[in-house]
C-alpha positions as CSV (number, residue, x, y, z in Angstrom):
1,M,-91.3,65.9,152.9
2,E,-88.8,66.0,150.0
3,N,-86.8,63.1,148.8
4,N,-83.7,62.9,150.9
5,K,-80.9,60.4,150.1
6,Q,-79.7,60.7,153.7
7,M,-82.8,58.7,154.8
8,R,-81.4,55.6,153.2
9,A,-77.8,56.2,154.1
10,W,-78.1,53.9,157.1
11,L,-79.0,51.1,154.7
12,D,-76.3,51.8,152.2
13,D,-73.7,52.0,155.0
14,L,-74.4,48.4,155.8
15,G,-72.8,47.5,152.5
16,L,-75.1,44.5,152.0
17,D,-74.9,42.2,149.0
18,H,-78.4,41.0,149.7
19,P,-81.8,42.5,150.9
20,L,-81.9,43.6,154.5
21,V,-83.3,40.9,156.8
22,I,-84.9,41.5,160.2
23,A,-85.8,38.3,161.9
24,G,-86.7,36.8,165.3
25,P,-89.7,35.8,167.4
26,C,-93.0,37.6,167.3
27,S,-92.7,37.9,171.1
28,A,-89.9,37.5,173.6
29,E,-91.1,34.8,175.9
30,T,-88.2,33.7,178.0
31,E,-84.5,34.5,178.2
32,E,-83.7,31.0,177.0
33,Q,-86.0,31.3,174.0
34,V,-84.7,34.7,172.9
35,L,-81.0,33.7,173.2
36,G,-81.6,30.3,171.6
37,I,-83.2,31.7,168.5
38,A,-80.5,34.5,168.3
39,N,-77.7,31.9,168.4
40,S,-79.5,30.0,165.6
41,L,-79.4,33.1,163.4
42,K,-76.1,34.8,164.3
43,D,-74.1,33.3,161.4
44,T,-76.8,33.9,158.8
45,D,-77.7,36.9,156.6
46,V,-80.0,38.3,159.3
47,N,-79.0,41.9,160.0
48,Y,-81.3,42.8,162.9
49,Y,-82.7,40.5,165.5
50,R,-86.3,41.4,166.4
51,A,-88.4,40.5,169.3
52,G,-91.7,42.0,170.5
53,I,-91.4,43.2,174.1
54,W,-94.8,44.9,174.4
55,K,-97.6,43.3,172.4
56,P,-100.7,45.3,171.6
57,R,-103.5,42.8,171.6
58,T,-107.0,43.3,170.2
59,R,-108.7,42.1,173.3
60,P,-107.4,42.0,176.9
61,G,-106.5,38.7,178.5
62,N,-104.1,37.5,175.8
63,F,-100.3,37.5,176.2
64,E,-99.3,41.2,176.1
65,G,-95.5,40.8,176.2
66,V,-92.9,40.4,179.0
67,G,-92.3,44.1,179.1
68,A,-89.0,45.8,180.0
69,L,-87.4,42.6,181.2
70,G,-87.2,41.5,177.6
71,L,-84.9,44.4,176.8
72,K,-82.2,43.0,179.1
73,W,-82.5,39.7,177.1
74,L,-81.9,41.7,173.8
75,Q,-78.9,43.3,175.4
76,K,-77.5,39.8,176.1
77,V,-78.2,38.9,172.4
78,K,-76.1,41.8,171.3
79,S,-73.2,41.1,173.7
80,E,-73.2,37.4,173.1
81,T,-73.8,37.2,169.3
82,G,-72.9,40.7,168.1
83,M,-76.3,41.0,166.3
84,K,-78.1,44.4,166.1
85,T,-81.4,44.4,167.9
86,A,-84.9,45.7,167.1
87,T,-88.3,46.0,168.9
88,E,-91.6,47.8,168.6
89,V,-92.4,51.0,170.6
90,A,-95.8,52.5,171.1
91,N,-95.3,55.4,173.5
92,R,-92.7,57.7,175.1
93,A,-92.0,55.2,178.0
94,H,-91.2,52.4,175.5
95,V,-88.9,54.7,173.6
96,E,-87.0,55.8,176.7
97,L,-86.5,52.2,177.9
98,A,-85.5,51.0,174.5
99,L,-82.9,53.8,174.3
100,E,-81.6,53.0,177.8
101,H,-81.0,49.4,176.7
102,D,-79.3,50.5,173.4
103,I,-81.8,48.9,171.0
104,D,-80.5,49.6,167.5
105,L,-83.7,49.7,165.5
106,L,-87.2,50.7,166.7
107,W,-90.4,50.3,164.7
108,I,-93.8,51.9,165.1
109,G,-96.7,49.3,164.7
110,A,-99.7,49.6,162.5
111,R,-102.1,50.3,165.4
112,S,-99.8,53.2,166.5
113,T,-99.4,54.7,163.0
114,V,-103.2,55.3,162.8
115,S,-102.9,57.9,165.6
116,P,-101.0,61.2,164.9
117,F,-101.0,61.8,168.7
118,I,-99.1,58.6,169.4
119,V,-96.7,59.1,166.4
120,Q,-96.0,62.7,167.6
121,E,-95.3,61.5,171.1
122,I,-92.8,58.9,169.8
123,A,-91.2,61.4,167.5
124,D,-90.7,63.9,170.4
125,A,-89.2,61.2,172.5
126,L,-86.8,60.1,169.7
127,E,-85.9,63.6,168.5
128,G,-82.3,63.7,167.2
129,T,-81.7,60.0,167.9
130,D,-79.2,58.2,165.7
131,K,-81.3,55.0,165.9
132,V,-83.0,53.5,162.9
133,V,-86.7,54.1,163.0
134,L,-89.2,52.2,160.8
135,I,-92.9,53.0,160.5
136,K,-95.4,50.2,159.7
137,N,-98.3,51.1,157.4
138,P,-101.6,52.0,159.2
139,V,-104.2,49.3,159.6
140,N,-106.3,50.8,156.9
141,P,-105.0,51.6,153.3
142,D,-104.4,55.3,153.9
143,L,-101.2,56.5,152.2
144,S,-101.5,60.1,153.6
145,L,-101.6,58.7,157.1
146,W,-98.6,56.6,156.5
147,L,-96.6,59.4,155.0
148,G,-97.8,61.8,157.8
149,A,-96.1,59.5,160.3
150,V,-92.9,59.5,158.3
151,E,-93.0,63.3,158.1
152,R,-93.5,63.7,161.9
153,L,-90.4,61.7,162.5
154,H,-88.4,63.4,159.8
155,T,-89.4,66.8,161.3
156,A,-88.0,65.5,164.6
157,N,-84.6,65.4,163.0
158,I,-84.5,61.6,162.8
159,K,-82.3,60.8,159.9
160,K,-82.3,57.0,159.7
161,L,-85.9,56.3,158.5
162,G,-87.8,53.7,156.6
163,V,-91.2,52.0,156.3
164,I,-92.6,48.5,156.8
165,H,-95.3,47.2,154.5
166,R,-97.3,44.7,156.6
167,G,-100.6,44.7,154.6
168,F,-104.0,46.1,155.5
169,S,-107.1,44.9,157.3
170,T,-110.2,44.0,155.4
171,Y,-113.6,42.6,156.2
172,E,-113.5,40.6,153.0
173,K,-112.5,37.0,153.1
174,T,-109.2,36.5,151.3
175,K,-106.2,34.2,151.5
176,Y,-104.2,36.8,153.4
177,R,-104.4,37.8,157.0
178,N,-103.8,41.4,155.8
179,I,-104.2,42.1,152.1
180,P,-101.0,43.5,150.5
181,E,-102.5,46.3,148.4
182,W,-99.2,46.3,146.5
183,Q,-100.2,49.3,144.5
184,L,-100.3,51.5,147.6
185,A,-96.7,50.5,148.5
186,I,-95.7,51.1,144.9
187,D,-97.2,54.6,145.1
188,L,-95.1,55.3,148.2
189,Q,-91.9,54.0,146.4
190,T,-92.7,56.1,143.4
191,R,-93.2,59.3,145.4
192,F,-90.2,58.7,147.8
193,P,-87.7,56.4,146.1
194,D,-85.0,57.3,148.7
195,L,-87.2,56.0,151.6
196,P,-86.3,52.3,152.4
197,I,-89.2,50.0,152.3
198,I,-89.2,46.6,154.1
199,N,-91.9,43.9,153.6
200,D,-93.4,42.0,156.5
201,P,-94.7,38.8,154.9
202,S,-95.5,37.3,158.3
203,H,-98.3,39.8,159.0
204,I,-99.5,39.9,155.4
205,T,-100.0,36.2,155.1
206,G,-100.7,35.0,158.6
207,K,-99.5,31.6,157.4
208,R,-96.0,30.3,157.3
209,D,-96.4,28.4,154.0
210,M,-97.1,31.6,152.2
211,I,-94.1,33.5,153.5
212,F,-91.8,32.6,150.5
213,D,-94.2,33.7,147.8
214,V,-95.0,37.1,149.3
215,S,-91.3,37.7,150.0
216,Q,-90.4,36.9,146.4
217,T,-93.1,39.3,145.2
218,A,-91.7,42.0,147.4
219,L,-88.2,41.5,146.1
220,D,-89.6,41.5,142.5
221,L,-91.0,44.9,143.3
222,N,-87.6,46.2,144.4
223,F,-88.3,46.3,148.2
224,D,-85.2,46.8,150.3
225,G,-85.7,44.0,152.7
226,L,-87.9,41.6,154.7
227,M,-89.0,41.3,158.3
228,I,-89.8,37.6,159.0
229,E,-91.0,36.3,162.3
230,T,-88.9,33.3,163.4
231,H,-89.3,30.9,166.3
232,S,-87.5,27.7,167.4
233,D,-90.9,26.1,168.1
234,P,-93.5,28.1,166.2
235,D,-96.5,25.8,166.8
236,N,-96.1,26.5,170.6
237,A,-95.4,30.3,170.3
238,W,-97.2,32.5,172.7
239,S,-98.4,34.8,170.0
240,D,-99.0,34.5,166.2
241,A,-98.0,30.9,166.1
242,A,-99.3,30.2,162.5
243,Q,-97.2,32.8,160.8
244,Q,-93.7,32.1,162.3
245,V,-91.1,29.9,160.7
246,T,-88.2,28.0,162.2
247,P,-84.6,29.3,161.9
248,D,-83.8,26.5,159.4
249,T,-86.9,27.4,157.3
250,L,-85.8,31.1,157.3
251,I,-82.3,30.1,156.1
252,Q,-83.8,28.0,153.3
253,I,-86.1,30.9,152.3
254,M,-83.2,33.3,152.1
255,R,-81.3,30.8,149.9
256,D,-84.2,30.2,147.6
257,L,-85.3,33.8,147.1
258,H,-84.2,35.2,143.8
259,V,-82.9,38.8,144.0
260,R,-83.4,40.5,140.6
261,K,-81.4,43.4,139.2
262,E,-83.1,46.7,139.1
263,S,-82.1,47.2,135.5
264,S,-79.7,45.8,132.9
265,P,-77.2,47.7,130.7
266,E,-77.8,45.2,127.9
267,A,-79.1,47.1,124.8
268,E,-81.3,44.3,123.4
269,F,-83.0,43.9,126.8
270,N,-83.7,47.6,127.1
271,R,-85.0,47.8,123.6
272,K,-87.5,44.9,124.2
273,L,-88.5,46.3,127.6
274,S,-89.2,49.8,126.1
275,N,-91.3,48.2,123.3
276,L,-93.4,46.2,125.8
277,R,-93.9,49.2,128.0
278,A,-95.0,51.3,125.0
279,Q,-97.6,48.6,124.3
280,I,-98.8,48.8,127.9
281,D,-99.0,52.6,127.6
282,V,-101.2,52.3,124.5
283,I,-103.5,49.8,126.2
284,D,-103.7,51.9,129.4
285,N,-104.8,54.9,127.3
286,Q,-107.4,52.8,125.6
287,L,-108.7,51.6,129.0
288,I,-109.1,55.2,130.2
289,D,-110.9,56.1,127.0
290,T,-113.2,53.0,127.3
291,L,-114.0,53.8,130.9
292,G,-114.8,57.4,130.0
293,K,-117.3,56.1,127.3
294,R,-118.8,53.8,129.9
295,M,-119.4,56.6,132.3
296,K,-121.1,58.7,129.6
297,I,-123.5,55.8,129.1
298,S,-124.0,55.6,132.9
299,D,-124.8,59.3,132.9
300,S,-127.5,58.7,130.2
301,I,-129.0,55.9,132.5
302,G,-129.0,58.4,135.3
303,V,-131.0,60.9,133.3
304,L,-133.5,58.1,132.4
305,K,-133.8,57.0,136.0
306,R,-134.4,60.6,137.1
307,K,-137.2,61.1,134.6
308,R,-138.9,57.9,135.9
309,N,-138.0,58.4,139.6
310,V,-136.2,55.1,139.7
311,A,-133.6,54.2,142.4
312,V,-129.9,54.4,141.4
313,L,-128.9,50.9,142.7
314,Q,-130.3,47.9,140.9
315,S,-129.0,45.0,142.9
316,N,-130.2,42.2,140.5
317,R,-128.5,43.9,137.5
318,W,-125.3,44.4,139.5
319,N,-125.1,40.8,140.6
320,Q,-125.6,39.7,137.0
321,I,-122.8,41.9,135.8
322,L,-120.4,40.7,138.5
323,G,-121.1,37.0,137.9
324,A,-120.6,37.4,134.2
325,M,-117.4,39.4,134.5
326,I,-115.9,37.0,137.0
327,L,-116.4,34.2,134.5
328,E,-115.1,36.3,131.6
329,G,-112.1,37.4,133.7
330,E,-111.2,33.8,134.6
331,S,-111.2,32.9,130.9
332,K,-108.6,35.7,130.4
333,G,-106.4,34.6,133.2
334,L,-107.6,37.3,135.7
335,S,-108.2,36.4,139.3
336,E,-111.6,36.7,140.9
337,E,-110.1,39.0,143.5
338,F,-108.9,41.4,140.8
339,I,-112.2,41.4,138.9
340,L,-114.2,42.1,142.2
341,K,-111.9,45.0,143.1
342,M,-112.0,46.5,139.6
343,F,-115.7,46.2,139.0
344,K,-116.6,47.4,142.5
345,A,-114.6,50.5,141.8
346,I,-116.2,51.0,138.4
347,H,-119.7,50.4,139.9
348,Q,-119.1,52.9,142.7
349,E,-118.0,55.5,140.1
350,S,-121.2,54.8,138.1
351,I,-123.3,55.3,141.2
352,N,-121.5,58.5,142.0
353,H,-122.2,59.8,138.5
354,Q,-125.9,58.8,138.6
355,E,-126.5,60.2,142.1
356,K,-125.2,63.6,141.0
357,I,-127.6,63.6,138.0
358,I,-130.6,62.4,140.1
359,N,-130.0,64.9,142.9
360,A,-129.2,67.8,140.6
């Protein structure tokens, strides 16, 4: 898939002076609830009103959405408030019903993106549509799988495309519901700068009090917009209560967010920025050189272990290194989460090197 400026034309055509905002309840619960929240948001910077109609749940027995009935409620939202509407689709039947009810924006959820079969079915059902279609990242941090879904829709002649970054599942205990893995989203932006990218802080955080900080980070990274779950009574929402904010809170978040310029024509600013970036480039090259030297030492350890028939993994040694580096990292202003990720990656590369030597 080549870069295609036409993919972001739908966003540019909106002529916004602020990031795109998609907001509304996690789930459509009742007609009164859907219309009430919409009326609270109609005179704000919200561009699309979202509501989940079909809710894929991890286990059966939980609320799984009101189904097609909710699409009629979204039609009323459009007729009464003039707001554009959005919902998630997970199969051909969902697509056909959403198109029948003139939903303006459809998104493919994280659980659907993991399956090329599901994505292809949706792409076939949407072929040639002029609706906006957004693809959430897959549950696991797999950039190829994410881009593959975009390519399937692009091949189906769908012009108005974009992606939603909603974070990735992990077994590790972190402060996030789904870890952001910002670098993966940055890699996608770098490879396809014309593909609009929307951040979903609700699913990344799982906690309403973290929504602002993650939203600000996304805007600092030049994301095109935000999808924020909004409910008039979030504590009593039928799904994902903890991560929804009230309309008043959403409005305050949008007021407080700082939208930064992508660049500045000021000569002195650009001179200083170039100088600082040059310093980073030098340090990055030094890091690679240092890591290369470390792996050579690791290779020598592998040779020594092979001669003495010693196992590659030495758990006590690894735990000592990790504990010491976490403390050292903290003294340098580096988070424990970052140190763990970095040294786990370095450790895995060392193991790979030593296994090759021992099994040679």
